[in-house]
Structures are given as structure tokens and as C-alpha cells.
C-alpha positions in Angstrom: 147.6 121.3 70.7 147.2 123.0 73.7 149.0 126.1 74.7 149.5 125.6 78.1 151.1 122.5 80.0 149.0 120.7 82.8 151.2 120.8 86.2 150.5 117.1 86.8 153.1 116.9 89.3 150.8 119.0 91.5 148.0 116.6 91.2 147.4 113.8 93.8 147.7 110.6 92.5 144.2 108.8 93.6 146.1 105.4 93.4 148.3 107.0 96.3 145.7 108.7 97.9 144.7 107.4 101.7 141.2 107.5 103.2 141.0 106.7 106.8 139.4 103.4 107.8 136.0 103.2 109.4 134.2 106.5 108.0 131.6 104.2 106.0 129.6 101.2 107.5 127.7 98.9 105.2 124.1 98.2 106.7 123.3 94.6 107.5 119.8 94.8 106.2 119.6 97.2 103.0 123.4 96.6 102.2 123.2 100.7 102.1 126.4 102.4 102.7 126.3 105.0 105.7 128.8 107.9 106.5 129.7 106.4 110.2 129.0 109.8 112.1 125.5 110.4 110.6 124.8 106.8 112.0 126.2 107.7 115.3 123.9 110.8 115.2 120.9 108.6 114.6 121.4 106.3 117.5 123.1 103.5 115.3 119.9 103.1 113.3 120.2 103.0 109.4 118.5 106.1 108.4 117.8 104.2 104.9 115.7 101.3 106.3 115.4 101.8 110.0 117.8 98.7 110.7 119.0 98.9 114.1 122.6 98.2 114.5 124.2 96.5 117.5 125.3 98.7 120.2 127.7 98.2 123.1 126.6 97.2 126.8 127.5 100.7 127.9 125.2 102.3 125.3 122.6 100.4 126.2 122.4 101.0 129.7 122.9 104.7 129.1 119.9 104.8 127.1 117.6 102.6 129.2 118.5 103.4 132.9 118.6 106.3 135.1 122.0 108.1 134.8 124.4 106.5 137.5 121.5 104.0 138.5 123.3 100.8 137.6 124.6 98.5 139.6 126.1 95.6 138.3 126.3 92.3 140.0 128.8 89.2 140.1 131.1 91.3 137.8 133.8 88.6 138.6 132.0 85.5 138.2 134.2 84.0 135.0 134.0 80.9 133.2 136.7 77.7 133.6 137.1 75.3 130.5 136.1 72.4 132.3 136.2 70.4 129.4 139.6 71.4 128.0 138.0 72.4 124.6 140.0 73.1 121.7 139.0 74.0 118.0 141.1 76.2 116.0 142.2 77.9 119.2 141.7 76.7 122.9 138.6 78.2 124.9 141.0 79.4 127.2 142.6 81.8 124.9 139.3 83.0 123.5 138.1 83.7 127.0 141.3 85.7 127.6 140.6 87.6 124.0 137.4 88.5 124.6 137.9 89.8 128.3 140.4 92.2 127.1 138.5 93.1 124.0 134.9 93.9 126.1 136.3 94.6 129.7 133.9 92.0 130.8 134.5 88.4 132.2 131.7 86.8 130.4 128.6 87.9 127.8 126.1 88.8 130.5 126.2 92.1 132.0 123.3 91.9 134.9 122.8 94.3 138.0 120.1 96.6 139.6 119.0 99.5 137.8 116.3 102.1 138.2 114.3 103.4 135.2 112.3 106.8 135.8 113.2 106.2 139.4 111.4 102.6 139.3 114.0 99.6 140.3 114.3 96.8 138.1 116.7 94.1 137.4 118.2 94.7 134.1 120.3 92.1 132.3 122.1 93.1 128.6 123.6 89.9 126.7 126.9 91.3 125.1 127.1 89.8 121.3 130.7 91.2 121.1 131.8 88.6 123.8 131.8 85.5 121.9 128.7 86.2 120.1 126.3 86.4 123.2 126.6 82.6 123.7 125.3 81.3 126.9 127.4 79.1 128.7 127.7 78.1 132.3 128.0 81.6 133.9 125.9 83.4 131.9 123.0 81.1 132.9 124.1 81.2 136.5 124.5 85.0 136.8 121.2 85.2 135.0 119.6 82.8 137.3 120.7 84.7 140.7 119.3 87.9 139.0 115.8 86.1 138.3 116.0 84.6 142.0 116.7 88.1 143.4 114.0 89.7 141.2 111.7 86.9 142.2 112.7 87.5 145.9 112.3 91.5 146.0 109.7 91.4 143.7 111.5 93.6 141.1 110.5 93.7 137.4 113.0 91.8 135.3 114.1 93.2 132.1 116.4 91.2 129.9 117.9 92.5 126.4 119.0 89.5 124.2 121.8 89.3 121.6 123.2 85.9 121.0 124.2 83.2 118.7 123.0 80.5 121.1 124.5 78.1 123.5 128.3 78.3 123.7 129.6 75.2 122.3 132.9 75.0 124.2 131.1 74.3 127.0 129.2 71.2 125.4 126.3 70.1 127.7 127.0 72.4 130.4 125.7 74.9 127.7 122.4 73.4 127.1 121.7 72.4 131.0 121.7 76.6 131.2 118.0 76.3 129.0 116.2 74.4 131.7 117.9 76.2 134.5 117.1 79.6 133.1 113.5 78.5 132.2 113.0 77.0 135.5 113.7 80.1 137.4 111.5 82.2 135.1 108.8 79.9 135.7 109.3 80.4 139.9 109.3 84.1 138.9 106.1 84.1 137.2 104.4 81.8 139.9 105.3 85.1 142.1 103.4 87.1 139.6 106.8 89.1 138.7 106.6 91.0 135.6 109.2 89.6 133.0 109.9 91.8 129.4 111.9 90.5 127.2 113.5 92.5 124.6 114.9 90.8 121.6 117.8 92.4 119.4 119.6 91.7 116.2 120.4 88.5 116.1 118.9 86.2 119.0 119.2 82.9 118.3 119.7 79.3 119.6 119.4 78.1 122.8 118.6 81.5 124.2 115.7 82.0 121.4 114.7 78.5 122.8 114.7 79.5 126.6 114.4 82.3 128.7 114.2 85.2 125.4 110.9 83.9 124.4 109.0 83.3 128.2 108.5 87.1 128.8 105.2 88.3 129.9 105.7 91.2 127.4 108.3 90.4 124.2 109.6 93.2 122.5 111.9 93.3 119.6 113.6 96.1 117.8 112.9 96.9 114.1 114.2 94.4 111.3 116.1 91.9 114.3 116.8 88.3 113.1 115.0 86.2 115.4 115.3 82.4 115.5 116.5 79.1 116.6 118.6 77.7 113.5 119.6 80.0 110.7 117.4 80.5 107.9 119.8 79.0 105.5 120.2 75.4 107.8 116.4 75.7 107.6 115.6 76.1 103.9 118.6 73.2 103.2 116.5 71.1 105.5 113.2 71.2 104.2 114.3 71.8 100.7 112.0 74.9 100.2 111.9 78.7 99.5 111.7 80.4 103.0 108.9 83.3 102.9 110.2 86.9 102.5 111.3 88.4 105.8 111.5 85.1 107.4 112.9 85.2 111.0 112.8 89.0 110.8 110.7 90.8 113.7 108.0 92.1 111.6 107.7 88.5 110.5 107.5 87.1 113.8 104.9 89.8 114.7 102.7 89.0 112.1 102.7 85.7 113.2 102.4 86.1 116.7 105.7 84.9 118.1 106.2 88.7 119.7 104.2 91.4 121.3 105.3 94.2 119.5 107.9 96.0 117.7 109.6 99.4 119.4 112.1 101.6 117.8 115.3 102.2 119.8 114.8 105.8 120.5 111.3 105.1 121.6 112.4 102.0 124.1 113.0 103.6 127.1 109.3 105.8 127.1 107.5 102.1 126.1 109.2 100.4 129.3 108.4 102.9 131.7 104.7 102.9 130.5 104.8 98.9 131.2 106.5 99.4 134.5 104.0 102.1 135.7 101.2 100.0 134.5 102.0 96.7 136.1 
């Protein structure tokens, strides 16, 4: 029997201990657990497997464009509920919630910018706004940007992150695939450079239209890129899919994209292409 008595009332009960939420993040690729501050220091790149986490529009602009050079166009352009669509909630309510959450009127942020003092048209799909889905306003804003790039002979750079077409707008969203693709065709007839950058994830109608029409197609490492999801494809063809199917590395190996570029090297790579062309 011990000669002392442990002062148990001085020890915290582990069942009652509270830890701040959001200290740790699970990687979408390797499933490893990462200390959030370490992830931020690394530019939101997993230190274990090099997976590139999604980043905000403002973070992307800060990484790519010259400081203070980005000038957003058509910021007030916003979608309307033409079909009076309702699933678990009304489309109008979804739009209101996403506007409040992101501070943007829709999923595409586009405008003029400079990269190493070189003028470009820069567009970024915001996955935080309804999964970066392409509706009528995304298609219209993108088409306007492409037409401006064509008219002024400015290189076009689009960063894509999307789940595809916006189901709440039905056929109106599907029409944007043809609309943006036709605008890209006119851009390329004028020999204007279009660089498409695919980030995780890029799917559906965005992949099936402008995202895969770039003169140069770049992807961030480990990005999921495709049309339908791997589970849908596997259930359809009734066969096991190859390892790494639809990851950027798989697409590069099979000639679907031109190169994979690390996030920290993306600006320098874009400067190289802009200077060369």
C-alpha cells in the first residue's frame, strides 16, 4: 500500500478536457492528419504526400498576380432562378447562402491582372460557391472575359475547380458548355494564348468544355480530373479501375494534360510561358 495519497482532484479529467476545433486537418489523398498551422505554412500542400488542398480565390490571386494588379470585372452579375427550382431547398436560398458565405455573387471571379508586369485576363472558379458549378452567369462572365481577351489580344488564364454544370439551372447550364467552347475557338483563331490550370477537383461540364481546350493544360499534383466520378464509371463498366485513375499523374501519363506544376512554382511557370509567347 503506498504511503502517499494521489491528489486526484488536481488532475484534469480527460473526458472533460476540451481541445480547440480545427487544429488538425485530414488529407484528402493520403488520409494523414496534419497540424493546421503547418499546412498553412506549406501553402496548403500536404507535407506527407504533396497533395494540394483547395485554396480561396483571394489566396490564388495573391499567389499568381502582381500585388494590387487584379481588377475584377462584372462583379455584380448574378444568377436568377428562371426555373423556380427546388430540391431540398429553393435555388434562391442556396444562392443567398453562398453569397453570404463567400462574399461573391457567383462561382467565377474574373478580371484583368498583371503577372510580372505582363497583362492577362485571369479567371478563377470558386469551389466554395456551389462547388464551382457552371451556370448561366459563370458561362456569361467567362464568355465576356474570353471575348475581351480576343479583342485586346491578352493571354487568358483560367484556374478551374468545379463539380460541373449547375443542376438548378437545367438546360441553361448545359448551354454554357457550347457557349464557352465557341468563344475559346474564336480566341484561338486569333492566335491568342489560353492556359488552362486544373485544380482539385475539376469535373463534369467544365472538364467537357473550356477546361480541356487550353493551348497549354496544367494541373496541380494529385488533382482529381474527369467527367463522371470514378464510382459512377466503375459501376457502369463493371470493371476495376486502374490505380490512380483520374488523378493528374494518370492523365499526364496518358496524354490528357501537358504538365503538372507544384503550387509554389506555378507563378514562375506562367511567367515563363507568357514571356515565351
